[in-house]
Structure formats: structure tokens, C-alpha cells
C-alpha positions as CSV (number, residue, x, y, z in Angstrom):
1,M,104.3,62.2,146.0
2,R,100.9,61.5,145.0
3,C,100.7,65.0,143.9
4,I,103.5,64.8,141.4
5,V,102.1,61.8,140.4
6,L,98.9,63.3,139.9
7,E,100.3,65.9,138.3
8,L,102.5,64.1,135.5
9,F,99.0,62.0,134.5
10,R,97.0,65.7,134.3
11,T,100.1,66.5,131.6
12,S,100.2,63.3,129.6
13,M,96.5,63.3,129.3
14,R,96.8,66.9,128.4
15,R,99.8,66.3,125.7
16,K,97.8,63.0,124.3
17,L,94.4,65.4,123.8
18,F,96.4,68.3,122.2
19,K,97.8,65.6,119.9
20,M,94.7,64.0,118.9
21,T,92.7,67.6,118.6
22,G,95.8,69.0,116.8
23,V,95.1,72.5,119.1
24,S,98.1,74.0,120.5
25,R,97.8,75.9,123.5
26,D,97.3,79.2,121.8
27,A,94.0,78.4,120.4
28,P,90.8,80.3,121.5
29,L,89.8,79.1,124.1
30,G,86.1,78.5,122.8
31,I,88.0,76.5,120.2
32,Q,89.9,74.5,123.0
33,C,86.8,72.9,124.1
34,I,84.9,72.5,121.5
35,Q,87.6,70.3,120.1
36,R,88.2,68.3,122.9
37,L,84.2,67.2,122.9
38,S,84.4,66.8,119.7
39,A,87.2,64.3,120.4
40,W,85.6,62.3,122.8
41,L,82.4,62.2,121.5
42,C,83.2,61.8,117.8
43,P,87.0,60.2,117.9
44,R,86.4,59.1,114.4
45,M,84.6,62.2,112.5
46,Q,86.8,63.2,109.7
47,I,86.4,66.8,108.4
48,N,88.9,69.2,106.2
49,R,90.4,71.4,108.8
50,L,91.3,74.0,106.9
51,R,88.0,74.8,105.2
52,W,86.6,74.3,108.1
53,Y,88.6,76.7,109.8
54,Q,88.5,79.5,107.2
55,V,84.2,79.6,107.1
56,T,84.4,80.2,110.9
57,V,86.8,83.1,110.4
58,L,85.5,84.5,107.6
59,V,81.9,84.4,110.0
60,L,83.3,85.7,112.9
61,T,85.0,88.4,111.3
62,Y,82.3,89.4,109.1
63,F,79.8,89.7,112.0
64,T,82.7,92.0,114.0
65,Y,83.1,94.3,111.2
66,M,79.5,94.7,110.7
67,T,78.6,95.3,114.6
68,Y,81.9,98.0,114.6
69,H,79.8,99.7,111.5
70,L,76.3,99.0,113.8
71,T,77.8,101.4,115.9
72,R,78.7,103.8,114.0
73,K,75.6,104.4,112.0
74,P,73.0,106.0,114.8
75,I,74.7,109.1,114.7
76,S,73.5,109.8,111.1
77,V,69.9,108.6,111.9
78,V,69.9,111.2,115.1
79,K,71.1,114.0,113.4
80,S,67.5,114.5,112.2
81,V,66.1,114.6,115.8
82,L,69.0,116.7,117.1
83,H,68.2,119.2,115.3
84,Q,65.3,119.7,113.0
85,N,62.3,122.1,111.7
86,C,60.6,122.8,114.6
87,S,58.1,124.8,112.9
88,A,56.4,121.7,111.2
89,L,55.6,120.4,114.6
90,P,53.2,121.3,117.4
91,P,54.4,122.8,120.0
92,P,53.9,121.5,123.6
93,P,51.7,123.3,126.6
94,G,53.9,126.0,128.2
95,V,56.4,126.4,124.9
96,D,56.6,130.0,123.5
97,P,55.3,129.2,120.1
98,T,58.2,132.0,119.4
99,D,60.7,129.7,119.4
100,H,61.8,128.2,116.5
101,Q,64.7,126.1,118.2
102,W,62.2,124.6,120.9
103,C,62.3,120.5,119.8
104,N,66.0,121.2,119.1
105,W,68.5,119.5,121.7
106,P,70.9,121.7,123.4
107,P,73.7,122.6,122.3
108,F,72.4,122.4,118.6
109,N,69.5,124.5,118.9
110,T,71.1,127.0,116.6
111,D,71.4,128.0,113.2
112,D,74.5,126.9,112.5
113,A,73.5,123.1,114.3
114,N,74.9,121.9,110.8
115,T,79.0,122.6,111.1
116,L,78.3,121.4,114.9
117,L,76.7,118.2,113.8
118,G,79.5,117.7,111.1
119,A,82.4,119.0,114.4
120,L,81.0,115.5,116.1
121,D,81.5,113.4,112.6
122,S,85.1,115.1,112.8
123,A,86.0,114.1,115.6
124,F,85.4,110.3,115.4
125,L,87.2,110.1,111.7
126,F,90.1,112.1,112.3
127,S,90.8,110.7,115.1
128,Y,90.3,107.5,113.2
129,A,92.4,108.4,110.6
130,G,95.3,109.1,113.3
131,A,95.4,106.7,114.9
132,M,94.6,103.8,111.9
133,F,98.3,104.5,110.8
134,I,99.8,103.3,115.1
135,S,97.0,101.2,115.3
136,G,98.0,99.2,112.1
137,M,102.0,98.8,113.2
138,V,100.5,97.6,116.6
139,A,98.2,94.7,114.8
140,E,101.1,93.0,113.6
141,R,102.7,93.0,116.9
142,V,100.1,91.6,119.2
143,D,97.3,88.8,118.5
144,L,94.7,90.3,116.5
145,R,91.9,88.1,118.8
146,Y,92.8,90.2,121.8
147,F,93.6,93.2,120.1
148,L,89.8,92.9,118.2
149,S,88.2,91.7,121.6
150,L,89.6,94.7,123.3
151,G,89.3,97.4,120.7
152,M,85.1,96.0,120.0
153,L,84.9,96.2,124.4
154,V,85.9,99.9,123.9
155,S,83.9,101.1,121.2
156,A,80.8,99.6,122.8
157,I,81.6,101.4,126.0
158,F,81.6,105.0,124.2
159,C,78.9,104.0,122.2
160,Y,76.9,104.0,124.8
161,L,78.5,106.8,127.3
162,F,77.0,109.0,124.0
163,G,73.7,107.6,124.6
164,L,73.9,108.2,128.1
165,G,74.2,112.5,127.6
166,H,70.5,112.5,126.4
167,T,69.7,109.6,129.6
168,L,71.6,112.2,132.1
169,G,70.6,115.5,130.7
170,I,73.9,116.5,129.3
171,H,74.3,119.3,127.4
172,S,77.9,120.3,127.0
173,I,79.1,119.4,123.4
174,S,82.5,119.2,124.4
175,F,81.3,115.6,125.9
176,Y,79.7,114.3,122.5
177,L,83.1,115.7,120.9
178,L,84.6,113.6,123.7
179,M,82.3,110.8,123.3
180,Q,83.2,110.5,119.1
181,A,87.3,110.9,119.5
182,G,87.2,108.1,121.7
183,A,85.0,105.8,119.6
184,G,87.1,107.0,116.4
185,V,90.3,105.6,118.2
186,A,89.0,102.5,119.1
187,Q,87.5,101.8,115.7
188,T,90.9,101.9,114.6
189,T,91.3,97.7,115.9
190,G,88.6,96.7,113.6
191,W,89.9,96.8,110.1
192,P,93.5,96.3,110.3
193,G,92.6,93.5,112.6
194,T,89.8,91.6,110.5
195,V,91.5,91.5,107.0
196,A,94.9,91.0,108.0
197,T,93.1,87.9,110.0
198,V,91.6,87.0,106.8
199,G,94.6,87.3,104.5
200,K,96.8,84.8,107.0
201,W,94.1,82.5,106.4
202,F,93.4,82.8,102.8
203,G,97.1,83.3,101.4
204,N,97.8,84.6,98.2
205,S,94.8,82.9,96.5
206,K,92.7,84.6,94.3
207,K,90.0,86.9,96.7
208,G,88.7,89.3,95.1
209,L,84.9,87.7,95.2
210,I,85.2,86.4,98.2
211,F,86.3,89.8,99.9
212,G,83.2,91.2,97.8
213,I,81.2,89.2,99.4
214,W,82.7,89.2,102.9
215,N,82.9,93.0,103.0
216,S,79.4,93.2,102.6
217,H,79.3,93.3,106.3
218,T,80.2,97.4,106.0
219,S,76.5,97.6,104.4
220,L,74.4,94.9,106.7
221,G,76.4,97.3,109.8
222,N,75.3,100.3,107.9
223,I,71.6,99.0,107.6
224,L,70.9,97.3,111.0
225,G,72.5,100.3,112.9
226,T,69.8,102.4,110.7
227,V,66.7,100.2,111.3
228,L,68.1,100.0,114.5
229,A,68.7,103.8,115.7
230,A,65.4,104.3,113.3
231,E,63.1,102.4,115.4
232,F,63.8,104.3,118.9
233,V,64.7,107.9,117.3
234,E,61.8,109.7,118.0
235,A,60.7,108.2,121.0
236,D,64.1,107.7,122.8
237,W,67.4,108.5,121.0
238,A,69.5,107.1,123.6
239,L,68.2,103.4,123.0
240,S,69.7,104.0,119.1
241,F,72.9,103.9,120.8
242,F,72.2,101.3,124.0
243,Y,71.6,98.5,121.7
244,P,74.3,98.8,118.9
245,A,76.9,99.0,122.1
246,L,75.5,95.8,123.6
247,G,75.8,93.7,120.3
248,M,78.9,94.7,120.1
249,G,80.0,94.0,123.8
250,L,78.7,90.6,122.4
251,M,80.0,89.7,119.5
252,G,83.6,91.1,121.4
253,T,83.1,88.3,123.5
254,L,82.8,85.6,120.8
255,V,85.7,86.9,119.5
256,W,87.7,86.3,122.2
257,L,86.1,83.2,123.0
258,F,86.7,81.3,119.3
259,L,88.2,83.4,116.6
260,P,92.1,81.8,115.7
261,S,94.1,84.6,114.2
262,E,96.5,82.4,112.1
263,P,96.3,79.1,110.8
264,R,99.5,78.0,113.4
265,Q,97.4,78.7,116.5
266,V,95.3,75.5,115.3
267,G,98.3,73.6,114.4
268,L,97.7,74.3,110.3
269,V,99.7,75.5,107.6
270,L,97.8,76.6,104.1
271,P,99.1,75.1,100.7
272,S,100.9,76.9,98.2
273,R,99.0,78.6,96.0
274,P,98.5,76.4,92.8
275,E,100.2,77.4,90.0
276,S,99.1,80.7,88.1
277,R,97.4,80.1,84.8
278,Q,100.2,82.2,83.2
279,S,102.8,80.6,84.7
280,R,101.9,77.2,83.2
281,R,101.8,78.8,79.9
282,T,105.0,80.4,79.7
283,E,106.4,76.9,80.1
284,D,106.2,76.3,76.5
285,E,106.9,79.1,75.9
286,E,110.6,80.2,74.3
287,P,113.6,80.5,76.9
288,S,114.7,83.4,75.3
289,Q,110.7,85.5,75.7
290,V,110.1,88.1,77.8
291,I,106.8,87.2,80.3
292,V,105.0,89.9,82.2
293,G,103.3,87.2,84.6
294,D,102.4,87.2,88.6
295,Q,104.3,87.3,91.0
296,P,106.6,85.0,92.6
297,E,105.1,83.1,95.3
298,C,106.6,81.8,98.4
299,G,105.9,77.8,97.4
300,E,107.8,78.3,93.7
301,A,111.4,77.6,95.1
302,D,113.9,79.1,92.5
303,E,117.4,80.9,93.0
304,R,116.4,83.7,94.0
305,T,113.1,83.0,95.9
306,A,115.9,80.7,97.8
307,L,117.9,83.4,99.0
308,L,114.8,85.8,100.6
309,Q,113.0,82.8,101.7
310,R,114.2,81.4,104.6
311,P,112.4,78.4,106.8
312,G,112.1,78.6,110.7
313,P,110.2,81.5,112.9
314,R,108.3,84.5,111.6
315,A,109.8,86.9,110.5
316,G,109.5,90.5,112.1
317,A,106.9,93.1,111.0
318,V,107.9,95.5,108.4
319,S,108.3,99.2,108.6
320,M,106.0,101.9,107.6
321,S,108.8,103.4,105.3
322,R,109.2,100.1,103.3
323,A,105.4,99.4,103.6
324,L,105.3,103.1,101.4
325,A,107.4,101.4,99.3
326,I,105.6,98.6,98.1
327,P,104.7,99.8,94.3
328,G,101.0,100.6,94.1
329,V,100.2,101.7,97.7
330,L,100.4,105.2,97.2
331,E,98.2,105.2,94.3
332,F,95.3,103.6,96.1
333,S,96.0,104.8,99.1
334,F,95.3,108.5,97.3
335,S,92.2,107.1,95.6
336,L,90.8,105.4,98.5
337,F,91.2,109.1,100.3
338,F,88.7,110.5,97.9
339,A,86.9,107.4,97.1
340,K,86.1,107.1,101.2
341,L,85.1,111.1,101.0
342,V,82.3,110.5,98.7
343,S,81.3,107.3,100.9
344,Y,81.2,108.6,104.3
345,T,79.6,111.9,103.1
346,F,76.1,109.4,102.2
347,L,77.0,107.6,105.4
348,Y,76.5,110.5,107.8
349,W,74.8,113.1,106.1
350,L,71.9,110.9,104.0
351,P,69.2,110.5,106.1
352,L,69.5,114.5,107.1
353,Y,69.4,115.4,102.7
354,I,66.3,112.4,102.5
355,N,64.5,114.8,105.4
356,T,65.4,118.3,104.5
357,S,64.3,117.6,100.9
358,T,61.2,115.5,101.1
359,S,58.3,115.2,103.4
360,L,59.7,112.4,105.1
361,T,59.7,111.8,108.5
362,P,63.4,111.2,110.2
363,K,62.3,107.6,110.4
364,Q,60.8,107.2,107.4
365,S,64.5,109.1,106.2
366,G,66.8,106.9,107.9
367,E,64.3,103.7,106.2
368,L,65.1,105.2,103.1
369,S,68.8,105.8,103.0
370,T,69.4,101.7,103.8
371,A,68.9,101.5,99.9
372,F,72.3,102.7,99.7
373,D,73.5,100.4,101.4
374,V,72.3,97.7,99.8
375,G,73.9,99.3,96.8
376,G,76.8,98.6,98.5
377,V,76.3,95.3,98.9
378,V,76.0,94.5,95.3
379,G,78.7,96.9,94.5
380,A,81.3,95.3,96.9
381,M,80.5,92.1,95.1
382,L,80.4,92.8,91.8
383,A,83.7,94.5,92.2
384,G,85.4,91.8,93.2
385,L,84.2,89.6,90.7
386,F,84.9,91.6,88.4
387,A,89.2,92.5,89.6
388,D,88.9,88.4,90.0
389,C,87.6,88.5,86.1
390,V,90.4,90.5,84.6
391,G,92.8,90.6,86.8
392,C,93.0,94.3,86.7
393,P,92.1,95.5,90.1
394,A,92.4,99.2,88.9
395,L,90.9,99.2,85.6
396,V,87.6,98.0,87.7
397,C,87.9,100.8,89.9
398,A,88.8,103.5,87.7
399,A,84.9,102.2,85.7
400,F,83.4,102.6,88.7
401,Y,84.5,105.9,89.3
402,A,83.1,106.7,85.5
403,L,80.3,105.7,86.0
404,S,79.2,107.2,89.4
405,A,79.4,110.8,88.7
406,P,76.5,111.0,86.0
407,V,74.6,108.5,88.6
408,L,75.0,111.2,91.6
409,L,74.3,114.4,89.4
410,A,71.0,112.2,88.8
411,Y,70.2,111.5,92.1
412,Q,70.6,115.3,93.1
413,S,68.2,116.7,89.8
414,W,65.8,113.9,90.1
415,G,66.3,112.0,93.5
416,A,63.4,113.6,95.5
417,T,60.7,113.6,92.3
418,S,59.3,110.3,93.4
419,Y,59.9,107.5,95.9
420,A,60.6,104.7,93.5
421,L,63.2,106.8,91.7
422,N,65.0,108.1,95.1
423,V,65.0,103.9,95.7
424,A,66.1,103.4,92.5
425,L,69.1,106.0,91.6
426,L,69.8,105.3,95.9
427,V,70.9,101.1,95.0
428,L,72.7,102.5,91.6
429,G,75.0,104.8,93.5
430,G,75.9,102.9,96.3
431,V,76.8,100.0,93.6
432,L,78.8,102.4,92.3
433,V,80.3,104.6,94.8
434,N,81.1,101.7,97.6
435,G,82.2,99.2,95.1
436,P,85.8,100.5,94.4
437,Y,85.7,101.3,97.9
438,A,85.5,97.7,99.3
439,L,87.5,96.7,96.5
440,I,89.9,98.5,97.6
441,T,90.3,98.1,101.1
442,T,90.1,94.5,101.4
443,A,91.6,92.5,98.0
444,V,93.8,95.3,96.8
445,S,95.6,96.0,100.4
446,T,96.0,92.2,101.1
447,D,97.6,91.5,97.5
448,L,99.6,94.6,98.0
449,G,100.3,93.3,102.2
450,T,101.9,90.1,100.5
451,H,103.9,92.1,97.5
452,S,106.5,90.0,96.0
453,S,109.2,92.8,97.2
454,L,108.4,91.9,100.5
455,A,109.7,88.3,99.9
456,G,107.0,86.9,101.2
457,D,106.4,88.2,104.6
458,S,103.1,88.3,105.8
459,Q,103.5,90.4,108.4
460,A,102.8,93.7,106.4
461,L,99.5,92.9,105.8
462,A,98.2,95.3,109.2
463,T,100.7,97.6,108.1
464,V,99.9,98.3,104.3
465,T,95.9,98.0,105.3
466,A,96.5,100.4,107.9
467,I,98.1,102.8,105.7
468,I,95.3,102.7,102.5
469,D,92.6,102.7,105.2
470,G,94.3,105.2,107.3
471,T,95.1,107.1,104.2
472,G,91.5,107.0,103.1
473,S,89.8,107.8,106.0
474,I,91.3,111.2,106.3
475,G,89.3,111.6,103.5
476,A,86.0,110.3,105.2
477,A,87.1,112.5,108.2
478,I,87.3,115.9,105.9
479,G,84.4,114.8,103.6
480,P,81.1,114.8,106.1
481,M,83.1,118.4,108.1
482,L,83.2,119.9,104.3
483,A,79.2,118.6,103.5
484,G,78.3,120.2,106.9
485,V,79.9,123.7,106.2
486,V,79.1,123.3,102.7
487,S,75.2,122.5,103.2
488,S,75.0,125.6,105.7
489,S,76.2,128.1,104.0
490,G,75.0,127.2,100.3
491,T,72.6,124.6,98.9
492,W,73.0,120.7,98.7
493,S,73.6,120.8,95.4
494,H,76.9,122.4,96.2
495,V,77.3,119.2,97.9
496,F,76.8,116.9,95.5
497,Y,79.1,118.8,92.6
498,M,82.2,118.4,95.6
499,L,81.6,114.6,95.7
500,I,81.3,114.7,91.5
501,A,84.7,116.1,91.5
502,C,85.9,113.8,94.3
503,D,85.4,110.9,92.5
504,F,86.8,112.3,88.7
505,L,90.1,112.8,91.1
506,A,90.3,109.5,92.4
507,L,89.7,108.1,88.7
508,C,92.6,110.4,87.8
509,L,94.6,109.0,90.4
510,L,94.8,105.3,89.1
511,L,95.5,106.1,85.3
512,R,99.1,105.3,85.6
513,I,98.4,101.8,87.2
514,V,95.7,101.6,84.6
515,K,97.9,102.0,81.9
516,S,100.1,99.5,82.7
517,E,97.1,96.7,83.5
518,I,96.1,97.8,79.9
519,S,99.5,97.1,78.5
520,K,100.1,93.4,80.4
521,L,95.8,92.5,79.1
522,R,97.8,93.4,75.4
523,Q,100.6,91.2,76.3
524,E,98.0,88.1,77.8
525,R,96.5,88.2,74.6
526,R,99.3,88.3,72.3
527,L,101.2,85.4,74.3
528,A,98.0,83.6,74.6
529,S,96.6,83.8,70.4
530,P,98.1,80.9,68.6
531,R,101.3,81.3,66.4
532,V,100.8,81.7,62.2
533,V,103.2,79.7,60.4
534,R,103.4,80.6,57.1
535,I,104.5,78.0,54.8
536,E,105.9,79.2,50.9
């Protein structure tokens, strides 16, 4: 009897505590602990809980995906020591001076080492691209917090095992290919999980600039991964993988403890989106006038939306075919195919290109390559800001594509002439190459994932994100592989010509949407212009 009374008391206290804090039992353990502590220590403290959680989600997902790129980057730096020009180094005692491969790590001590290094990239990227489509569908059916934390743990393990190959003296190419392929599958949890989480917390509000700033995690992860790997690459390149893996494992623990994957887990509901500027303007127009305006929002109740949208439990996840039918998904997906091909070719080959085209050491080449990622941070913010201002993401992407081609040609021609010019062109190239790539994978993906044709079904976020990013990842897999083959059989100038052609194709694929966006801008300008009344 005493046990029953005690259990009833605990249950009532628990219910009272949850009522005070507003946090459900589905909330992460760390959030529950913080809320309980704050409820006892500061019971009268008033904060905007929605804004607090939105900032928390942005910060956590920012550093989450940063660690994903932190573990991707070391391989591009380590390439410089897996295969290098041994004739420029003094051979140690007991080494045959006529052996031109004495300083290289087997199995990369061959003349076609660039092809093998390209195969490592392809093993990661093709497995990443193939698993991405499945990962997006899985993400919509599970708790994103568990999905992300488990994926981060597995990804950290594969990163650690790759570096362990140096410690244990493993020289089998199959081992390194298997580690890369496993890491590629594990890394597919990152993008659908983080984008869907942010999309659920920010709804249909304008997200171009928010996502532009948030998307700098990619470049920051590349920068930190490069600097961390370059610090140990010449002494013991195994440490170039160990420390990023440790950082990712710790971040995965924080995600499991503190990340609320959606507002309902903490007892919150997102407010309806404020009425758009154009919607307010159309109220004063004549009823018979045709307006090309924003899509209907979930909070705008009319005869049509009342039939399509029913309150109650969450709608089920959408099918792949229904997601592909959303207008604009295919165009942006194939455009990202070529955009990501260019970006990932720089990601995996830029340090080696700098090392071969200049007199810089592997460590210095890796550090210089971070200038491209710095430009990527600026480019993501600018692309998001421009897209918010004009409301035409395809037009912004097309402008970036058009400007990036001459910059890439200038870098190939004059980048090695001076260090300052190399840095300047790398930063400018990073702005123009990564700007549209960041815009499509973030703001565009979430807008299409909450398209009006889905009747407000936010469950399409992860699927649409996976389709777009998965298609782009196929290009990301092909690009580094082609760069390895082309650079081995030809010259690096041919690689740059290939990248310029890819930018042109990415631009062409968006022309139909660009045309419709220009027509929409002209329509808005006509509606905004004052009417001229002629008095006779």
C-alpha cells in the first residue's frame, strides 16, 4: 500500500512538473533536466520559449553538420602525403635513391596513384549518393534526434578506422575503399536530418538569409578539418582522422541529449506565417483581376484549403513519386548535380592541385585551400540574402553560375603567379561556386518540401531534401573521379575546362524557372505601379 501511494505521489508530481515546464515526455533528456532545474530555481522567469528553442536548434544543427564536413575533409589533405614527388625529398639511410616511390604509402606508390585516390573519393561519394534517397525516406519515419546521433556515431567510427590503417600498417586498397564507402552511407544521415529539423522549427517564413548564415557550417567544417588535418599530416597522418572523429562523437552525444527535433516535443506550435506583402496588396485590387502571387499558406483558411487540410494527427510521409511531381524539384536537382560536381572537385583536389602547381608544402597547400571555403561562407550568405530580397532563387543561382566561369578560368591561368592573387581568386571562386550550391540545398529544398501542392504536409521536407541533395551527390561523386582520371591522363587545365562546362550546364537547366521568375517580377512591378487616370 505504501508503494502504491508513493508511486501515485511521484506520478502527480511528474505531471505537475511537466505542466509547469511545458515539456513533454518526448523531449530530449538534456532539455528535460534543464527545464526542471530552471522551474525550481527561477519559477517566475519569463522567456520567449519559441525563440529560445529556435536559436538552440540552429546552433546545435549548425555544429552538427559542421562535424560531418570536419570528418570529410582530412582525406583531401592526406592525399598530399599518400603520394608525392619523392625526388624533391632527401631519402633516409638505407633507401635506394633510384626508387622514385620510396616516400609514398602503399598501395598509392604507383604511377596511377591519382586514379586510386580518385577511387577513394568515388567510393565515399557514390555510396553517399545511393544511400541518400533511402536515408531521406527513413528520416521521415523516425525521430530525427536518434537518426542524427546514431549516424554521427557510425560516421565517427569509420573516420577513426581509416586513420587506424596507418597505425596498424594496412596497405590493402580494399580496406580503404570499404572505410570510405561505409563513411559515405553513414554521412547521409546529416543533411536530411538537419534540414528537416530546421524546416520544422521555422515553418514557411523567409529563410534565405537564415539558411545562408546557417549553411556556413559546411565551409567552417571544411576549414577546421583542413587545419586540423594539416597540423598532423606530415608527422602522423593517422591523427588527421582521429581528432575529427573524436569531435564528431562528442557532438553526436550533445545532439542526443539536447536536440528537440520538432516543436511538439516541447509543447510548442509554430504561429501561422504573416500575410505576405503581395497578398496584402491584392486585397485592394479588383476581384476580377488575375494575380500571380505567393502560394497559399497553411494558416490562410478558404474553401479550397479547408478541404485539403484537416486538423488532427500528423500526415504520413509522402511517396518518392509525389515528391518528384512538385514543380521545380527536377530542375533544381539536376542543376545541383553540376553545381556539386564543381564544388566537390575543389573539396577533394584543391590541396593537391595547389601542391603540384606551386612550390608550397603539403601543409601550406592545405592551409591555402581554406581560402576557397572562406569564400563559400560569404557566398552562402550573399545568395540567401539576394534570394530573400528578390524572391527569385533560380535567378540568383543563374547569376552566380554565369560569373563563376570566368573566375575559374582566371584562377587556372594566373592563380599560381603570386600568393596574394591565389588567395583573392580562391575567395572569389568560393563565393560564386558555393553560393548557388548552398541556396539550392537549404532554402530552395525547404520551400519545395512545403510546396502548396502538398497541402501543407511538412513530412515531405526530408524526402525532397534527399532527392535534391542525392541527385547533387551523384555529381559530387563523378566530379572527383573524373578529375583524377583527367589529371592523370592530361593536364590540370582540362579539369578546369570540365568544371566551366558544368557551370554552364547548371545554368541552362534553370532557364525555364528563371524565365517564369522574371515574368513574376514584371507582373509584381505592374501591380505595384500607381494607376494613371486620364481626365478629359
